[in-house]
N, C-alpha and C positions, 0 to 999 in steps of 0.2 A: 702196270709199268714197261714198258719194253727194254731189252735190253740189246741194244746195237751198234753193230758194229760198221764204221765208217773207214774204206780201204782209201787211204790219199788225205793228208795232210794241208793239199793246197786250196786257196782261196775256195772254190767251190765246196770241199768236205769243211773247213772249218765254219764257214758261213750256216753248214747246215748244223753242225756240232751246235754252236751257238744259237739257232735257232731252237734246238732240241730243249738246251739248256733254259732257256727263257721257258718253259713249259714244266721246267722240273723234270726232262726225259734223261737220262744217263746215258751217255753213249763212250767206246772208245775208239780213238784214232789211231789207225797203225798208219808211220808215214816212214819211208824208207830213208829218207835225209835225215839229218840232226833238227834239234832246237831251230826253228826261224833265226834266233838273237846268234846262233852259233855260226848262223850259214851265209857265204856274201849275199850282198844284195841281189847279183845281176851277174850272169855267164857275159864275158865280152866277147864272147863268140856266138853267142846265141841270142841273146837279151836284145829288147829294144823297148821301148816306151812304151805303157799302156794308157789308155785314159777311159777314167771309171764315170760314164754321164747316166745318163737316164736308166737303163735296166739294172745296172749296178746300182745305183742310187736306189732305186726302191727297194734295193733288197738288202741294202746298208740300213735305212729305213724302220724295214721291218725286223731288223734286230739292234736295232738303236745303239748302229755303230758309228753314227756323220763324225760326230766330236772328236773321237780316235781317228778318224779318215782327215780330220783337220790338221789334227796335231804331228800327224806322223807322214803325209805327203805333200804336196805342192796342189794348189787349188786351180782346175782349169778352164779356162776361159773362154777354148776355140781354136778355130785352125788359122793358119794365116798361109799365104803364098806369095812371095816376091814383097814381102814387108807390109804384104796389104791382109785385112780380115776378110777370109771368104766365107766364114762358118763360124758363128760368135754361139757359143754357150753363156746363158744366163741363168741358171740350176745350181745349186752344189754339185761340183765335180770335181777329180783329182787326174793328176799326171805322175807316173812314178813307172817303178819295175815293178814284177810280181813278188822279190823279194821285199818291197815298200809294203805292197797289199797283205802280206804274210806278219810283217810285223807289228801293222794297224789292227790286223784281226788276234794277234796273238796277246798284243795288250788289252783287249778288251777281256778274254780271256780270262787272261790273268788276274783282271780286276773285280769280274763280279762272277766268273763262272767256273775256276776254277777244281771247283768243289763237285761236280757232277759231269767232268770232259776228262778222261784219263788217254795218258797218250803213252802210246810203245814207239820213240824214235828210233829211227835205224834199224827197221822191220819191215824184211823186205818180202810180203806176203806172197806165195805162189801156192799153198795146198790151201785150197778154197773146196768148199761142195756147198754148191748157191741149191740146191733143195733141202739139205739137213742144215742150213746157215752155218757154216763149219768155216771157222779161220783156225788155221795151223793147230787142228786135235779141239778148237773150244767152239760153243755153239752159241749162236746168236739169234733173238725172234727176226733180224733185220741186218740184211748187208748192204751199204750204201756204197757202188763203186765210182770215186770219186779221184780216181787214179790215172787221169789222164788217155790223153791219147793211144800209148799202149799197154792199156789197163789188163791189169791180171783178171779183174772180175769178169768182163767182157770175154778174155778168153776162157774161162771158166764155163761161163752161160753158153757161148757158140761150142763147146766141147760135152756139154751135159744137159743142155735144155732144148729140146725135140722142135724144130722149127723155126729155131733163133739163128738167123743170117746176117752177115755183115757184107757192104757192098762199100769196096774203096776204088779210090780213084784218083789220078794226077794231073796237073796241068804244070806247064814248063815257067813256074813263080819260085825264083831262088831273091835271098837276101843278105846283103853284104853289111856287115858292122861295123862301122867306123866312130871313133870317139872324137871328136870336139872339144879341142884344148886351150882355142884360143879366142872362145866368143866371148868373152867380156861382158860390156851390155849391148853386144851388135843385134841379140836376141831376146825374145822376151819368155822366160821362164814357165810363164803359164799357159801357153802355148804349145801346140804341137806347131812347130814350123817347116811348111813346105820348100824344100830350096831348088828342086827340079821336077821337072813334069815327064822328062823321059830321057834315062830313067828315072822312075818314082823316088825320090829322097824325101824323107821324113826327118827331120829332128825334134828330139825330147829330152827331159831331164827324168836322172833318178836322184833319188837323194844321197847325201853325203856330207857326213857330219863334220870330215876331215877338210873340205874347204872352206873357205873364206865367204863365200856366196849359199854354201849349204847343197851345192847339188853336181851333178856330173852329167854333162854332154853326149848324148849317144845318136848318131843317125843310123838309121836304117836305110839301105839302095835297094833296091827292088828291079831284077833283071830279069831276060827273059831264056837262062844259058847257064848253064855252072860256067862260073868266072874267076879266074887265078891269078895271078901276078909271079912274076920270075923274079922280080927286084921290085924296093922300095922303089926306086926310079921309074921303073913302070906304072905302080900303080898311082905315082904324084902324075905321073903324065896323066892317065886316064881320069882321074878325078878332074885335074885340068880342061879338060876335054867336056867331062859328060858333066860332073858336078863342080864348077868351079867357085859355087859359092861354099859349099863344102871342102873343098881345099883351101879355100883361104880362111879359114875358121881352126883350120888343122894343123898338129905342128910335124914337124919330120919324123920325130920320136913316134907318133901316134899312128903317122903314116907306115912306119916302119913295120909296126904292128898290125895294121890294117891288111898288108900288104901278104902277111904270113898265115892271116884265115883263111879258113875253107866259106864257100858260098853255103846256105844253107837251105835246104828246099823247103820253100814256104805254101806249094801247091798241093798238099795231098785231105783230100777229101772222104770222112767215112759217114757209112749213115746204117743205123741197125735196125734192123726189122719190127723189132720190140724193146723198149726202154725198159722190161724186169722181166724177170724167169725165175722160175722156185721163190726162194726169198730173196731174193736180189733185184736191186736198182740200179740205174746209170745217170750220171750227173756229169756236166760239163764236155768236157773234150771225150771223156769214157762214154756218152751215149753218142754225141756228132763230134769229130772235127771238122774244121773247113778252113779253107785258107785265109788269110787275118784278114779282117773288115775293121779290124776297131771294135771288135763284140765280143773275143774269147772268155776274157773277166768278166764282164758284163752279162754275160751268159752263163759262164757258171755260178755265180753267186747268186743270180735270178733263176736259176733252175735248183738252185737247195732251199731257197724261198718257196717256189712251189711245191717240192716234195713237203716240206715242212705244214705248209697250209693243207696239203691232201691228209696229210698224218694226223692234223688236229683235228680232224670234221670227220672221223667213222674211225671202222675198224683197222686193224693192223693189214689184215686178209683183203680187205678192195683197197687198201689207200694207194698201193703200187699201180693198180690199175686206172683209179682216178687221177693218178699223173701221168701215165701214159697219156693217156687222154689230153691233160691238158698243154704237156709238154711236148711232144712229137709234135704237132704242128709247127711249132715255134724252131726245134731240131733242123727238120724238114727243110724248113723258110729261111733259117740261115746258114745251110748248106745252100739254098737253091744263090743266094743273096753273092756267097763267098765264091761258087762257080764263074759269078759273070766277068770275074777281074782278071783280066790277064795284063803282067807289066811288061812294058815296051811292044805294046798290042795298039795299032793304029786304032783299030775302031773302038778299044775301051777307052781311049783318048777323045776320039769324036762323040762318042758315047757320052759321057763325063761331062764334057761342055754342053752339049743340048740338054741333057736331062736337068743340069744344074739351072740353065736358062728356063727349062720348063716348072721349076723348083720340085721334081721329080727323082733327084738324087737319092740313090735307096742306100748308099754306105751314110748321108747325112742324115737321112730320114729314119734310121735304124738306129739313131742316137737318143729317137723320143722316149721319154718317160710315162705318156700316153698313150700310145699307138704300140701295139704286139708288132712279132717278128714276121707273123704272117698275114697282118693288115699290109705291111709294108711292099710284102712280095703280090700281094694281091693288087695293089694300083699302080706296082711296075708292071705288070705283066698286062693291065688293061691298056698301053702306051704299045703293044702289039710289037713290032719288028725290032723297037728301040729295046728291049728286052727278053724277047724272045728268046 
C-alpha cells in the first residue's frame, strides 16, 4: 500500500485521488486554496467557460463520476456560430467553470471516498525533496505534481533532478473576459456560442444557483495584443465595433466592470523533457501547459486516469516510466496543437475554414473520445503546409 502525496487539489489532482481511492489506495491532497465549496466558482478577471468532452469523459467514466457531473454542470451539446450549430457533440459532455468541475469532483469524494483521501487545504507547499519523496518534512512513496502551470513540484524537479529541463515559449494571444447579463433566451446554454470570428469571441455558462435560470454567462474575447480601455465608454465603443453581438447582450454595468479588467496572456507554452524524476510525476498543466484549445481540463483529467492505470498494472518503481511513455506523446501533441492557434491572425482564420471544409480541423477532432491527441496531430501534419 503506497503512501501518496498529491500536490494540487484541482481537477487533475482530485481525479487522481478518486482513482486511487477506488483501488483502496490512500492519498493526501495538499491544496493552497480552501475547500472548493468555500471558494468562488470563477474569477471574473481570468475565468472562462470550459467544456468537458471526449478525453475528460473517458476519465470521468474511469472514476464513475458521470452522474455527479450531470448533477453539478450544464449538459454540453456543441458549438454554434451566428446561431448555427457548427460542431455538434452527441456523447455525454458538460460546460461550466473550473469551480463547477471542482464541486462535482468533491461531491463524489464526500459521498464515496472521504475515508481514503486526506486534505490539507490552504497549504502552499514549497519545501519539496523529490528524491526522498518529502513534502514539508513528511515522507511519501510518490509525489504527484498536479499544481498547475506554476508547479512547485516541477520547480523542485528542475533544481534537484539532473537532466530535467523545461522549455517555455509564448505567442501574442490575450483574453478579455466579459460577463453577458442580458442574454435571456437569445443564446442556448447547452452550447459554446461563437459571437465573433476576429477577434475570436466565445460565450458559455457557469453554474449560479442564485439566478432564475441557474447560470451565469461569460464571454472570452481573444485578441492579438494586450488591450485595455480608458473608460467604460471606450470599452462599449470597442465592443460595438468588434463584437456587436456581445455588446447587445451586455448591460452598461457589466461593460464598466469589463473596462477595468486587464487582458490575460493565454499564449504560453511549457514542455518538460520528462514527466517524472526521483519520486515525483507531473499531471495536467504541471506536465504541459499550452494555449487554450478547449482541452486543458480534459487533458488534466485524462492524465490522472493514465497515471492511475500505470500505477495499477505494476510496481511503483516502474509506474512513472510507464506513465511517461503513455502520456508524454499526448502532452507534446497538445502543446503542438495549441501552438497553431493565433488570435486575430489571418492565416489561422483561413486555415480553420479550409480545415473544417476538409474535415481536418484539429481543435474539433481533439474532442474525440476515441482518438488520441497524438493521432490528431499526426493526421494534421499529413496535410503538409496547412498544418506545418
